[in-house]
N, C-alpha and C positions, 0 to 999 in steps of 0.2 A: 513234711515227712509223709511218706506213703508206704502202706503195707500191702499194696496190691489187692488181689481178691481175697487173700487169707487174712482174717482178723488176727490181731497180735496175740490174742489168747482165746483158745477154743478147746472143745473136747478132744480135738486131734493133737493138741499141743499140751502135754501134761506138765510142762515146765512153767511155774508161776512167773508172771512178768516182774521185771525188776522195777524198783522205784524210779529209776532214771527213765525207763520207757514210759511209765505213767505220766511223769512230768512233761515229757516231750509231747505226748498226745494232748494233754491239757493245754499246752502252749499252742499247739496247732489248732485246736478248737477255738481258743481265744483269738488267734489270728484270723480265723474264718469269720468269727463274730464281728471283729473290728472291721474287716473288709465289707461284710454285709451292711453294717451300720453306715460306713462311708458311702456305699452305693445307694442305700435307701435315702440317706441325706441328700445325695446328689440328685436322685430322682425327684425327691420332694422339692428341691430348689428349682429343678427344670420345670416341674409341673406348675409351680408358682409363677415362674417367669412366663410360661406359656399362657397361663390364665391372664396375666397382666397384659401380655402382648395381644391376646385375643380381645380383651376388654378394650384396649386402645384401638384395635382394628375396627371393632364394632362401633365405637364412638365416631371414628373417622367415616365409616360407611354411613352411619346415621346422619352425620353432619353433611356429607356429600350426597345424601339421598335426594332424588328429584323433587320429592314432595316439599322439601325445605326451601326449594327455589321457587315454589309457587307464590305468586303475589297473594296478599291477604284477601283480596276480593274473590279470587278464584277458590281459595281454601274455604272461605266462608260459604261460598255457593255449594261446595262439596258437603260441608257440614249440614247445610240446609236440606240438601237432597236426602241425606241419610236420616234426618229427623223430621221429615215433612209429614209423615203419616202418624196420626194419633191412634195407634192401635196397640194391642197387647204385645205383638211380636217386634215392634220397632221402638216405641218410646214409652215403655211401661216404667214409670219412675220407681215403683216398688221393687222391681227386679233388677239387681245390679248386673246381671248377665246380658241384658238386652242393650242395644245401642241407643243411647239417649244423650242429651246435652250434658248431663252430669258425668257420664263415663268419658265423653270427649274431653271435658275440662280437666280430667285427671291424667291425661297422657303425658303432657310435658308443660313447662311454664309458658311456652309460646302459644300452644293450643289453648291453655287455660285463659290467658289474657284475651285471645281472640274470641273464644267461646263466650266468655262473660260479657264482652263488649258487643256481641251479636244478640240483640234482644229477641229476634224472631226464633232462635233456637229454643229458648225457654218458654216460648208461647205455644208450643205444641207438645202435648203429653197425654198419657192415659193414666188413670188412677183407680184403685179399688179402695174406697174410703173405709171399708169394713176390715181391712187387713189389721190384725192386732199388733201394731207397731207404732211407737212414737216417731220412728224414722219417717213414716209417711207424711205426717203433719209437718215435720221439719223440712222435708223435701218440697212439699207443696208451697210453704212460705218462701223457700229459697227460689223456686221457680217463679213465683209471682213477683218477687222483688227484682229478679234479674230480667224478667220480661218487660218491666217498665210499663210503658203505655202501648205496647204492641198488641194487636188484635189476637185473641186467644182461640186456639183450636183444642178442645177438651173432649176426651172420651171417658165417661164414668162407667166403669166396667160392670158387667152383669152380677147381680146378687139375686138369688132365688127368693121367691115369695116367703118361704118358711125360714129364711136365714135372718136371724135377729140382727138389727143394726147395732153395731158396737158403739160404746160411749164415745170413742175417739172419732167416729164417723161424723158426728154432728159438728165437731170443731172444724173438720175438713169442709163440711157443707158451708159453714159460715164464711170460711176463707173464699170458697168458690162463689158464693152469693154476693159477697162484697165486690167481686170483680165482674159481676154480670154485665155492666155497661160495656165491657171490653170483649164479651163473647162474640166470636165471629162464626165458628163452626162448633156445634154441640152435639155429642153423641151420648145418649142416655141408655144404659143397660140396667140400671138399678131402679127398681120400683120405689124404694125408700127415698131415693133422691128426687124422683118425679113427684112424689106426694108432697114434697116441701118446696115446690117451685113457686108457691104463692109469694115468697119473699122477693122474687125478682120481677113481679108484675110491673109493667110500665118502665122497665129498665133494660129492655132488649132492643134498643133502637138500632144497634149495629149487627144484630144476628142475621147471618146470611144463609146458613145451612143447618139442617136439623136431621139427625139420624137416630131412630129409636124403634123399639118394637111396640106392638099394639098394646100390651099390658102396661107399659110405662106411660104411653100417651093417655090411656084411659084412667090411670092413677093420678095423672097430673090435674091440677085445677082446670075447670072448663075455660076454654078460650084463653089460656095463659099466653099463647103465642100470637094472639090476634093483634097485639100491639107491637109487632115486629115488622116495621114497614119494609125492611130490606130482605126479608125472608124469601128466598127464591129456590132453594134446594131442599127437597124432602125425600128421605129414604125410610120406608116403613114396610112391615109385613102386614098384609091385608087379611083380616079375620072377620067372620060374621059380626062379632061384637063391635068391631071398629066401624062398621058401616053406619051405625046409628050416631056416631060421633059427629059433632058439628065441625066443619072445616071452613072457617072464614079465611082461607088462604088463597084467594083467587089469583094472587100474584105469583104463585109457584110456576116456575118455568122448567125446572129439572126435577123429574119424578122418577125415583127408583122404587120398585115395588116387588115384593115376594108374595105371590098369591097363595092363600090358604083357605079360600072360600069358594062357593059355587059361582058359576059364571055370571049369574044375574047380579050378584053382589059386586062382583068385579067391575062389571059395566057401570053399575050405579056409582061405584067409588071413583072410577076414572072420569066420569062426567062431571065430578065436582071440581075438576081442575081444567078449566077451559083455556088457560093460557100456557099450558105445558108445551115446550118446544123440544125438550130432550126427554124421551121416555125409555126407561130400562125395565124390562120385565123378566122375571124368573118365577118359578113355582109350578104348581100343578093346576090343571083345568079339568072339570068334570064334563059329562056328556052334555053338549049344547045342540044336539041335532034338532030339537024342537024350538030353537030360538026364534022368536017372532018380534023382537025389539027392533024398531026402525033404526036405520043407520044414523050414527052421530058424526058430525063433521069435527075433525081434529086438526089443529094447526101444528101438529108435531113435525119437526124438521129432522130430528135425529132419532132413529129407532134402533134399540138394542134388544134382541130377542134371545133369551137364554134357554128357552124351551120351544122346540119346533112345533109342538102341538098347539101352541097359541095362535099359530098362523091362520088356520081356518076361522077361528073366532074373530080375529082382527078383520078378516075379510068381510064377515057377515055383519059385524056390529059397528064398524067405523069406516069413514072415508077420510083419507089422508090428502089434504089439499095442498100442503107445502112441503112434502117429504123430500129431503135432499140426501139423506144418508141412512143406509140400512146395514146393520151388523147382525148376522145370524150365527149362533154358536151351538155346537153339539159338545157337551161336556164329557161324554164318554161314548164308547163304541156302541153301547146299547141304544143310543139315540139315532144312530145312523139309519137303521131300517125305518124308524119312524119318519125321518126326513124324506126318505125315498117315497114313503106313503103319502106325504103331504106336499111333495115338491110341486105338484100341479096347483095346489092352492097358493103356494108361494108365488108361482108364476102369475096367478090371478091377481095377487097383490101388486105385482109389477105391471100388470095390464091396466091398472088404474091410471088416470091422467097424471103420470109422474114425469112430466117433461123437465122438471127441475132436478131430478135425481142425479147427483154427481158422484156419490161414493157408494160402493157396494162391497162389503167385507163378509166373506164366508170363512169361518174358522172351524177347523177340525171336521170338515164335511167332505165326503167323497162325491165329487161331481162327475157324472158321466158326460159323454160328448153331446148327447141329445139335450140334456138339461142345460149344458153350457151354451149350445146354440140358441136355445129358447131364451135364456137369460140375456144374452148379448143382443138378440133381436128385439127384445121388449124394453131395453134400456138405452135408447139412442143418445141420451144426454150425458152418459157416464164420462167422467174425467178421471176417475180412479177406480180400478177394480183390483181387489186384493183377495186372493184365494190361498188360505193357509191350510194345507192338508198334506197327507202323505202320498197322494197319488192323484194326478190330474191328467186326463187323456184328452188331448186336442186331436180328435180323429181326423182321418183324411177326408171324410165327407164334409168337414166344416168349410172347406174351400168352395163347396158347391152351394153354400148358403148365400143366396143372392139378395136376401132382404136386409142384410146389414148395411147400414149407412157408412159411407166412406169416412166420415169425420165423427164417428160416434164415440171414440175414445182417444185420449191423449196420454194416458199413463196406465201401464199394465204391470202389475206386480204379482209375481208368483213366488211364494216362499213356503216350503222348498219343493215344489212339484217337479215332475219330469215330463218332458214332451215325448210322447210315443206315437209316431205316425210314419207311415211309409212315404208320405209326401207332406212334410210340414208346411203349413200354410200361413204361418204368422205374418210374413211380409205381405201376403195377399189379403189377409183379413184386416190388417191394421195399416192402411196406407198413410194415415195421418199420425201414426205413433211418433211421439217425440222422446219418450224415455222407456227403456226396456230393461228390466231386471229379471234375469232368469236363473233359477237354481237348477242346474243341469245335473242329472245323474246318469252316468254311462249305462247304456243298455244295448243288447244285441239287436233290438228292434229299431234302433235309431236309424234315421235316414242317412244315406251315405254322405250327403252334403254336410252333416254335422259331425261326422267321425273325426275330421281333422281338428275340430275344436274340443273334442272329448278325449283325445289320446295324445300321446307324445308326438304324433305325426302332425300336430297342429302347426300351421305356419301363417304369417300375416295375410297372404293372398286369400286363404280360405275365409277368413273373417271379412276381408274386404268384399268378397263376392256376395256374401250374405248381407253385409251392412249396406252395400251399395244399392241393393234392391229396395230398401226402404228410404225413399228420398227425403223424408222429413225427420228421420231419426237423428237425434243429436247426441244421445248417450246410450251406450250398451254396457251392461255389467253381466258377465258370465261367471257363475260360481260352480264349484266342485269339478273343475277341469284340471288337467295335468299340465304343469308348466314344463316345456321342453328344456333340456340341458343347453347351456351356453346361450341362453336367451337374455338379452338386455332388459332391464326393468322398464326403461322408458325408451320409446322410439316413435317414429312417425311413418306413415304410409299413405298412399293414395288409393282411393277406390277407382272403380272403372269409369266413374264420371270425372275423375281428376281432382276430386275434393280431398283435402288433406285432413288427416285424423291423428290425434294423439293416442298412443297405444301404451298402456301402463299396467304392469302386474302389481296388484295391490298386495298379494301374498302368493304363496306357492300354488294356490288353487282358485284365485279370483283375478279375473281380467277385466280391465276397464278400457273402453274406447270412447273418445269424445271428439266430436267434430270441431275443427278449428274454425273459429269465428273470424270474420274479416273486421 
């Protein structure tokens, strides 16, 4: 029943409605309510059906997921990679939001069985024993039980000197101390833990790596790690107080140090480790312009420098007899001017008799063309050169550098620099190059010969003309270029010398070219 726009009874209609009309209206309202109830019920049924269908679809998708088809060996390796670091951000057992073995074991029954059966997952963890929770002790015991006889990598997190050790911490200490014969890598950030290490004396036969700060080492019993015959890795911050500490660790081969003392203490400290092969240095250095200490011979083979200002000190204080790899890093843009200031000293380092230097890595450093020429000239034995920076200029005058040896390099890696030159001379500079990986960035200053590779006008003959100029080149990878339309993913071509090559687009901006071997 419809009354149109005019209500059945209003001020314009002075006639009172009849009872029959009222009953009709009430019936119409009831009919609308019944219809709405039916529709609401239908919508609810459809929503329930949809949720059930979506749930079934999600189960099917989960069952058909590629990760379910992975063999257990591969899945275990993925788990191991996720949990291999014993630090606060990766495997902190006290924090349920971080990725650790316990979280992995709660995903599904299959992952749980696999995680529990993989002892190495439970052998890597970080722990803060002073956390006020019985959950910590329960987790620790569960980890120890499931780790079985696997070697342990443990990080005892930092507690400050004025932080009282909680009663529950000593129970955790006892659990850790009982497992001391299985310690492989130990990180100590707690002074309270270091003070109680006397319980593990003569039980560190399998300890291979030690990471701690100076305060923790000074708080530990004297020579507590002297009976660790396998100890080869040491990471510590160097303070003046630490210099007086006795280091009966002549067997250390990997040393990571963050310097917080004057240069004379630093030199004294480093001289205590005559067998170091891999040296990693970060921190600050004071003025050493009046350094008169005679040079010390080092057998370091791998050198990592996290502060460019250490370079002059290394030049004046040490002679590297067996250096094979150098990594130089600028952590922020503020260090770039400092590197420019000390790059001559860096070249002096390379001028030492480094005939065995194979690897040179420069990270986040802007290298100009003259510095690049000098580095290449002074490192004739390089087999790998990696420059990771935002801008690398191989200028046109590089092709006039006649002092470069023809066979000085066999692998050149740029990620992700650009080559800006009017006459790019990569083929001329590197006649023995066997592998070339270039991250190319289109630029109006690019040489015309590279335009075809950088734009949609690229065609195979353009690559063949460049590739053919480097007779020994076996593999070329070009990145950040535009894939032409209607181009096959895989094809073959011949260069001007008649040699066949496999041509493959790895994705829409990465091209790979490999010489066909007979």
